C-alpha positions as CSV (number, residue, x, y, z in Angstrom):
1,M,10.2,58.3,-40.0
2,P,11.3,62.1,-40.9
3,S,12.3,61.3,-44.6
4,V,16.0,62.7,-44.3
5,L,16.3,59.0,-43.9
6,A,15.6,58.3,-47.2
7,P,18.3,57.0,-48.5
8,T,20.6,58.3,-51.7
9,T,21.4,56.7,-54.6
10,Y,25.1,56.0,-55.4
11,P,25.6,53.3,-58.3
12,Q,28.1,51.7,-59.8
13,P,30.3,52.6,-61.9
14,S,29.2,50.8,-65.8
15,G,31.3,47.8,-66.2
16,S,31.6,46.7,-62.5
17,P,30.3,43.8,-60.5
18,A,25.9,43.6,-60.3
19,A,26.1,47.7,-61.4
20,P,22.9,49.1,-62.5
21,A,21.3,50.2,-65.6
22,N,21.9,54.2,-64.4
23,A,25.6,53.8,-63.2
24,F,28.3,56.6,-62.4
25,P,30.7,56.6,-65.4
26,P,34.1,55.3,-63.9
27,A,35.9,58.6,-63.8
28,A,33.9,60.1,-61.5
29,I,34.1,57.1,-59.0
30,A,37.4,57.8,-56.8
31,A,36.7,54.3,-54.3
32,Q,34.3,51.5,-54.5
33,A,33.4,48.4,-52.8
34,V,31.0,45.0,-54.5
35,G,30.0,42.2,-52.5
36,A,32.0,42.8,-49.6
37,S,32.3,41.2,-46.7
38,K,35.5,40.4,-44.3
39,I,34.2,36.9,-42.3
40,Y,36.4,36.6,-39.5
41,G,35.7,33.3,-37.4
42,K,34.0,29.9,-37.9
43,G,31.0,28.6,-37.2
44,E,29.3,29.6,-33.7
45,A,32.7,31.9,-33.5
46,E,31.6,33.9,-37.5
47,V,31.5,37.6,-36.9
48,R,30.1,39.4,-40.0
49,A,32.1,42.6,-40.1
50,L,31.2,43.2,-42.8
51,D,28.4,41.5,-45.2
52,D,28.5,41.8,-49.5
53,V,28.5,46.2,-48.6
54,T,28.0,48.1,-52.6
55,V,28.7,50.9,-52.0
56,A,31.1,54.5,-54.1
57,F,32.8,57.4,-53.4
58,A,32.1,59.9,-55.7
59,N,35.1,61.8,-56.9
60,G,35.2,65.4,-55.3
61,H,32.7,63.6,-51.8
62,F,33.2,64.4,-48.9
63,T,31.3,61.3,-47.0
64,A,30.9,60.3,-43.7
65,T,30.6,56.6,-41.6
66,M,28.6,56.2,-38.7
67,G,27.7,53.6,-37.0
68,P,27.7,52.1,-33.2
69,S,31.1,50.5,-32.4
70,G,31.4,47.0,-33.9
71,S,28.6,48.2,-36.9
72,G,31.8,47.7,-39.6
73,K,32.4,50.8,-40.5
74,S,36.3,50.9,-39.4
75,T,36.7,47.6,-41.4
76,L,35.1,48.8,-44.3
77,M,37.0,51.9,-44.3
78,H,40.2,49.4,-44.0
79,V,39.7,47.5,-46.8
80,L,38.4,50.3,-48.8
81,A,42.5,51.4,-48.6
82,G,43.7,48.1,-49.0
83,L,45.0,47.6,-45.0
84,D,43.0,44.7,-45.1
85,S,41.6,41.9,-47.3
86,L,37.8,40.2,-48.0
87,T,36.6,37.3,-47.0
88,S,35.0,38.2,-50.6
89,G,33.6,40.6,-53.8
90,T,36.2,43.0,-54.2
91,V,37.7,46.9,-53.6
92,F,38.8,49.0,-56.3
93,I,40.6,52.9,-55.8
94,G,40.2,54.7,-59.1
95,G,39.8,51.4,-61.9
96,T,42.2,49.6,-60.4
97,D,41.4,46.1,-59.0
98,L,43.3,46.1,-55.1
99,S,42.8,42.1,-55.0
100,K,44.8,41.8,-58.6
101,L,47.5,43.4,-57.0
102,K,50.4,41.6,-55.6
103,E,51.7,43.3,-51.8
104,K,54.9,45.1,-53.2
105,Q,52.2,46.9,-55.8
106,L,50.1,47.5,-53.5
107,T,52.2,49.2,-51.4
108,Q,53.1,52.0,-54.1
109,L,48.9,52.2,-54.5
110,R,48.5,53.5,-50.7
111,R,51.6,55.1,-51.3
112,D,50.6,56.7,-54.3
113,R,47.3,57.4,-54.4
114,I,45.8,57.1,-50.9
115,G,46.2,59.4,-47.5
116,F,46.0,58.6,-44.6
117,V,45.0,60.3,-41.2
118,F,44.3,59.3,-38.2
119,Q,43.6,60.0,-34.6
120,A,47.4,59.5,-33.6
121,F,49.7,62.5,-35.6
122,N,52.2,59.3,-36.5
123,L,54.5,62.4,-37.0
124,V,58.6,62.0,-37.1
125,P,59.1,63.8,-33.9
126,T,62.8,64.2,-35.6
127,L,61.8,65.9,-38.7
128,T,60.1,69.6,-38.2
129,A,56.9,69.8,-39.9
130,Y,57.8,70.6,-44.5
131,E,60.6,67.4,-43.9
132,N,57.1,65.1,-42.3
133,I,54.9,67.0,-45.2
134,V,57.7,65.7,-47.6
135,L,58.4,62.9,-45.9
136,P,56.3,60.2,-48.7
137,A,57.7,61.5,-51.2
138,R,61.7,61.3,-49.8
139,L,60.8,57.7,-49.0
140,A,59.7,56.7,-52.7
141,G,62.7,58.3,-53.7
142,R,60.3,61.5,-55.4
143,N,60.9,65.0,-55.3
144,P,58.2,65.9,-54.1
145,D,56.5,68.7,-56.4
146,K,56.8,71.5,-54.5
147,Q,54.0,74.2,-56.3
148,W,51.7,71.7,-54.7
149,V,53.5,71.5,-52.0
150,K,53.1,75.3,-51.2
151,Q,49.3,74.5,-52.0
152,V,48.9,72.3,-49.6
153,I,50.7,74.1,-46.1
154,A,48.4,77.5,-48.0
155,T,45.8,75.1,-47.6
156,V,45.9,74.1,-44.2
157,G,48.1,77.1,-43.0
158,L,50.7,75.8,-42.6
159,E,53.2,78.7,-43.8
160,S,54.4,79.9,-40.3
161,R,54.4,76.6,-38.4
162,L,57.3,74.5,-41.1
163,E,59.9,74.5,-39.1
164,H,59.4,73.6,-36.2
165,R,58.9,70.1,-34.9
166,P,56.1,68.1,-33.4
167,S,56.9,68.9,-29.7
168,E,57.0,72.8,-30.7
169,L,53.1,72.4,-32.3
170,S,49.9,71.9,-31.0
171,G,47.8,69.3,-31.3
172,G,45.0,70.6,-34.4
173,Q,49.1,72.0,-35.3
174,Q,50.3,68.7,-35.9
175,Q,46.6,67.1,-37.3
176,R,46.7,70.0,-40.0
177,V,50.4,68.6,-41.0
178,A,49.1,65.9,-40.5
179,V,46.9,66.2,-43.3
180,A,49.1,68.1,-44.9
181,R,51.3,64.7,-45.4
182,A,48.1,63.2,-46.7
183,L,47.6,64.7,-49.3
184,A,50.8,65.8,-51.0
185,S,51.1,62.8,-52.7
186,R,47.7,63.9,-54.6
187,P,45.9,61.0,-53.6
188,A,42.6,59.3,-55.2
189,V,40.8,59.5,-51.6
190,L,42.3,60.3,-48.3
191,F,41.2,58.3,-45.6
192,A,40.9,59.9,-42.2
193,D,39.5,57.5,-38.9
194,E,38.3,59.4,-36.6
195,P,40.5,62.6,-37.0
196,T,39.2,64.8,-34.2
197,G,39.3,62.0,-31.8
198,N,42.1,63.2,-29.9
199,L,41.7,66.9,-29.5
200,D,39.9,69.4,-27.6
201,S,36.8,70.9,-29.3
202,R,37.9,73.8,-30.6
203,T,41.2,72.1,-32.2
204,G,38.4,69.4,-33.7
205,E,36.5,71.8,-35.6
206,E,39.6,73.7,-37.2
207,V,40.6,70.6,-38.1
208,L,37.4,69.7,-39.4
209,Q,37.7,72.5,-41.2
210,L,40.4,72.1,-42.5
211,L,38.9,68.8,-44.2
212,R,36.0,70.9,-45.3
213,H,38.1,72.7,-47.6
214,S,39.8,70.4,-48.5
215,R,37.4,69.4,-50.3
216,D,36.3,72.5,-51.0
217,A,39.2,74.0,-52.7
218,L,41.5,70.7,-53.9
219,D,38.5,69.0,-54.9
220,Q,39.3,65.7,-52.5
221,T,37.8,63.4,-52.0
222,I,37.4,62.1,-48.4
223,V,35.8,59.4,-46.5
224,M,35.9,59.9,-43.0
225,V,34.9,57.5,-40.0
226,T,33.4,58.9,-36.9
227,H,31.0,58.8,-33.9
228,D,30.6,62.4,-33.6
229,A,27.4,64.0,-35.0
230,H,29.3,67.2,-35.7
231,A,31.8,66.3,-37.8
232,A,29.3,63.8,-39.8
233,T,27.7,67.6,-40.2
234,Y,31.0,69.0,-42.4
235,A,30.1,65.6,-45.0
236,D,28.7,65.4,-47.9
237,R,27.2,62.6,-47.5
238,I,25.8,60.3,-44.4
239,I,26.8,56.3,-44.4
240,F,25.1,54.4,-41.4
241,L,26.6,50.3,-40.7
242,K,25.0,48.3,-38.9
243,D,25.5,44.8,-38.3
244,G,28.4,45.0,-41.1
245,A,25.7,46.7,-43.3
246,I,24.7,49.5,-45.2
247,A,21.4,50.8,-42.6
248,H,21.1,53.9,-44.4
249,D,22.9,56.7,-47.2
250,C,22.0,59.8,-46.7
251,G,23.2,63.2,-48.4
252,Q,24.2,66.0,-45.6
253,L,22.2,66.1,-42.4
254,G,22.2,68.9,-39.9
255,R,23.7,66.9,-36.1
256,D,19.8,66.9,-35.0
257,Q,19.0,64.6,-37.9
258,V,22.5,62.7,-37.9
259,Y,20.9,62.1,-34.5
260,D,17.4,61.1,-34.9
261,V,19.1,58.1,-37.4
262,I,21.9,56.8,-34.6
263,K,18.1,56.9,-32.2
264,S,16.5,54.7,-35.5
265,L,19.8,52.5,-35.5
266,E,19.8,51.7,-31.3
267,D,15.5,51.0,-31.8
268,A,15.4,49.0,-34.6
């Protein structure tokens, strides 16, 4: 087994359940799961989508999550983002325990502190690019931070396309609008679920570069689910799941190294 498979330690913040002695300070953590389990069905039909997963995501880091179909990678993202609940365990965004929130509070947290980018761009077709970007703030009854939105728009390179509607934009430009919309609220974490899945290779490359630039220029925390080994090379860290558990937790890897890990999971 190549040395790149040796797991990198990303401990939990001190004060959280099961936190090790060498923990990150709480302020360094954007999101974390502690003893997270998600079980569907009962008896012989029971499926453990997540099986006692403990993992933390540090501020300003870009993490890719990989694994075979059914490994739990999308489930982990959904519970971290507050889109699904756990059977047991705890999920935190910063220092906030999501299980302690009422539905209205959870909705507000998702709106204010979590950004989403998915395969489907989910843009409102009748709105311009700019209107789509500031839509979450408008729906929340807030005026968007104009200076921050301007910086985000410059980061994603959309200055010349703000008055165009989605039908007038390429797939890559639409995904850029989706990324800008996710960043406009200054989220604690941006979750990206197969963000290049509906794009051709050239456009997908542009979106991956944009996500990396968001991490570098805006210090954005990004957690991306992907099946694409090349996409994973843009991340600072790659987590590989199998059967609902973390099989490998690595630093940045090249594409061939990612393939080596994937093959080891398939052969295990």
